N, C-alpha and C positions, 0 to 999 in steps of 0.2 A: 711681292710674295715669292716670285721665282728666285730672286737673288738672295733673299734672306732665309730660305728654307734650310733647316738643319740636316735633312735627309736628302741626298742627291736624287733619289728615285722619284720623289714627289713632283718636282718641276718637269722631269722627263715624261712622266705619265700624263700630267696636265697638258703639256705642249703637244704630245703625240695624239692624245684624244681630241684636243681642240683642232689640230691639223686634220685629223681624219674626218671630223664632222664638217669642217669648212670645205674640205675637198669634196665630200659628197654633195654639199650644197652647190659648189661650183659645177660639178658634173651634171647635177640635176638641171640647173639653169641652162647650161650649154646644150644638153641633149633636148630639153624642152624647146628652146629657141630654134634648134635645128629642125625639129619636127614641125613646129608651127610655121616657120618661114621657108622650109625646104632648102635652106642654105647650110651646107656642112661646115662652113667657117665658124659657126657658133659652137659646134662640137669641138673643133680644134681650139677655139679660144678658151672654152671651159677646161680642156685638157692642159693647155699652157698655164692657166691660172692655178690649177691643181699642182702642177709641177713646180711653179714658183713658190707656192705655199709650202710645199714639202722641203724645198731648199732653205727657205727662211726659217722653218721650224727646226731643221737640223742645225743651222748656224746658231740659233738661239739655245738649243740644247747643248751644243758643244761649248758655248760661252758660259752657260750656267754651270756646267760640269767642271770646266777649268777653274772658274772662280771658287767653286766649292773646294776643290783639291788644293788650290793655292792658299785658301783661308785655313785649311785644316792640316797643312803640311807640318811635319814634325820639326822641331827645332834641333839644331846640332847639340850633341852632348858636350858638356864642359869637361875639359881635361882634368883629371883629378888625381 
């Protein structure tokens, strides 16, 4: 669906929203485990996972945007 979308903003919105929700889940799990165990490494791990998720989402967004613009690029005009 992301690669075949006709409008470039749809995959961007989908990936950003998915990344935001997953990031909140990672943060919730990390903070919860830090509070339960008393070990701050869980909070750091949740933060690291959120950061990696954001990097992966940005890469996916840039690839989908590039493929959209390559697919819709104008063709050169014929000399006439």
